[in-house]
KEKE-3310 file (N, C-alpha, C; in steps of 0.2 Angstrom, whole numbers, plus 5000, padded with zeros to 4 digits):
npx = (5310:5326:5342:5353:5367:5378:5389:5402:5412:5427:5441:5451:5448:5436:5422:5412:5396:5384:5368:5355:5338:5326:5310:5296:5285:5286:5285:5273:5279:5292:5288:5283:5295:5302:5294:5295:5309:5309:5301:5311:5321:5315:5312:5326:5330:5322:5327:5331:5345:5352:5349:5353:5367:5370:5367:5377:5389:5387:5388:5401:5407:5402:5408:5401:5392:5382:5368:5366:5367:5356:5346:5347:5344:5331:5324:5327:5322:5309:5302:5289:5281:5280:5289:5306:5320:5330:5346:5359:5369:5386:5392:5384:5388)
npy = (5498:5501:5508:5509:5501:5507:5503:5510:5511:5518:5526:5526:5516:5507:5514:5514:5518:5523:5525:5536:5535:5547:5551:5551:5559:5572:5573:5581:5589:5591:5598:5610:5615:5617:5627:5638:5640:5644:5656:5663:5665:5672:5684:5688:5691:5702:5712:5729:5739:5746:5739:5726:5728:5730:5717:5711:5716:5711:5697:5696:5699:5688:5678:5671:5668:5681:5679:5666:5669:5678:5669:5659:5667:5671:5659:5655:5665:5664:5672:5682:5683:5696:5703:5707:5698:5702:5708:5699:5702:5704:5703:5694:5682)
npz = (4717:4716:4717:4702:4695:4683:4670:4661:4647:4642:4633:4643:4652:4662:4670:4685:4690:4701:4699:4704:4705:4702:4710:4700:4704:4715:4733:4744:4754:4747:4736:4742:4747:4735:4729:4738:4737:4723:4724:4732:4723:4713:4720:4722:4709:4707:4714:4718:4712:4722:4734:4730:4730:4743:4748:4741:4747:4759:4756:4753:4766:4773:4766:4756:4741:4735:4731:4736:4750:4751:4748:4757:4769:4766:4766:4779:4787:4784:4775:4768:4752:4748:4756:4760:4766:4781:4781:4787:4802:4803:4815:4822:4816)
capx = (5315:5331:5348:5355:5374:5379:5396:5404:5419:5430:5448:5456:5446:5429:5420:5406:5393:5378:5363:5349:5332:5321:5303:5293:5280:5288:5281:5270:5285:5297:5285:5283:5302:5304:5290:5298:5315:5307:5300:5317:5325:5311:5314:5333:5330:5318:5330:5334:5352:5355:5348:5357:5373:5370:5368:5384:5393:5386:5390:5409:5408:5401:5412:5396:5389:5376:5362:5365:5366:5350:5341:5347:5340:5324:5321:5327:5317:5302:5300:5283:5283:5280:5294:5313:5323:5334:5353:5362:5374:5392:5394:5381:5391)
capy = (5499:5505:5511:5505:5502:5507:5503:5514:5510:5524:5524:5525:5511:5506:5517:5511:5523:5521:5530:5537:5536:5552:5550:5556:5563:5574:5573:5587:5593:5593:5603:5616:5618:5620:5633:5643:5642:5648:5663:5667:5666:5678:5690:5690:5694:5708:5717:5735:5739:5748:5733:5720:5730:5728:5710:5709:5717:5706:5691:5696:5698:5681:5673:5668:5671:5685:5676:5661:5672:5680:5663:5656:5671:5671:5653:5655:5670:5663:5679:5682:5685:5703:5706:5705:5696:5706:5707:5697:5706:5701:5701:5688:5677)
capz = (4712:4719:4713:4697:4693:4676:4668:4655:4645:4639:4631:4648:4656:4663:4676:4688:4692:4705:4697:4708:4701:4705:4709:4695:4707:4721:4738:4745:4757:4742:4731:4746:4747:4728:4728:4742:4733:4717:4726:4734:4716:4710:4724:4721:4702:4706:4719:4715:4712:4728:4738:4728:4731:4750:4748:4738:4752:4765:4754:4754:4773:4775:4761:4752:4735:4737:4730:4741:4756:4751:4748:4764:4774:4764:4769:4787:4790:4782:4772:4764:4745:4747:4760:4759:4772:4783:4779:4793:4804:4803:4822:4824:4812)
cpx = (5320:5336:5350:5363:5375:5387:5397:5411:5421:5437:5452:5453:5438:5427:5413:5403:5386:5373:5357:5343:5328:5314:5300:5288:5283:5283:5278:5276:5290:5294:5284:5290:5304:5300:5293:5305:5314:5305:5306:5321:5321:5312:5321:5333:5327:5321:5332:5341:5355:5355:5352:5365:5375:5371:5375:5389:5393:5388:5398:5410:5407:5404:5407:5394:5383:5370:5361:5364:5359:5345:5341:5343:5333:5321:5321:5322:5310:5298:5294:5285:5284:5285:5301:5316:5328:5341:5356:5368:5380:5394:5390:5383:5395)
cpy = (5503:5508:5506:5506:5502:5506:5506:5513:5516:5522:5523:5519:5511:5510:5514:5517:5521:5527:5530:5538:5541:5549:5554:5561:5565:5574:5580:5592:5596:5598:5610:5619:5621:5626:5639:5645:5646:5655:5667:5669:5672:5684:5692:5694:5701:5713:5723:5735:5741:5742:5727:5722:5729:5721:5707:5710:5712:5699:5691:5696:5691:5676:5669:5671:5675:5682:5670:5663:5674:5674:5660:5660:5671:5665:5653:5659:5669:5669:5677:5685:5692:5707:5704:5703:5702:5704:5705:5701:5702:5699:5695:5681:5672)
cpz = (4716:4715:4707:4696:4686:4675:4661:4653:4641:4637:4637:4653:4657:4670:4679:4691:4695:4703:4701:4703:4705:4705:4704:4698:4714:4726:4740:4749:4752:4737:4735:4746:4740:4727:4732:4739:4727:4719:4728:4728:4713:4713:4723:4714:4702:4711:4715:4716:4718:4734:4737:4730:4739:4751:4746:4743:4758:4763:4755:4762:4776:4771:4758:4746:4737:4736:4734:4748:4757:4751:4754:4769:4772:4766:4776:4790:4788:4779:4768:4757:4744:4751:4758:4766:4774:4782:4786:4795:4805:4810:4825:4820:4816)
residu = (MET:GLY:ASN:THR:ILE:THR:TYR:ARG:SER:LYS:ASN:LEU:GLY:THR:THR:VAL:GLN:LEU:LYS:ASN:ARG:LYS:SER:PRO:HIS:PRO:SER:ILE:PRO:GLN:GLN:THR:VAL:ARG:ALA:LYS:PHE:ALA:LEU:ALA:MET:GLN:ALA:TRP:GLN:ALA:LEU:PRO:ALA:PRO:THR:ARG:ALA:LYS:TRP:GLU:ALA:ALA:GLY:LEU:ALA:PHE:SER:LYS:GLN:PRO:HIS:MET:LEU:PHE:THR:ARG:GLU:TYR:LEU:ILE:GLN:ARG:THR:LEU:PRO:TRP:LYS:LEU:PRO:LEU:ILE:PRO:SER:ILE:THR:GLY:HIS)
# end
């Protein structure tokens, strides 16, 4: 089973949309990535205020949302759940 094309009629005309079907059972690698991402989000939410302020400053320096920068570094640095990723240096950017 592949993609399905759906047609929608509205007041301004008809639109065509290609609908992707997601697998009801994600693969093992996909489950692994989702689990790592969930750990990164939990770590972000648990950050103390001073540490979060440092990440917010780094986010401004990199023109990124702080939580996105944190998550990126968490995944790139393969951080363990009990450790925090290092804030990247703007000179290495």
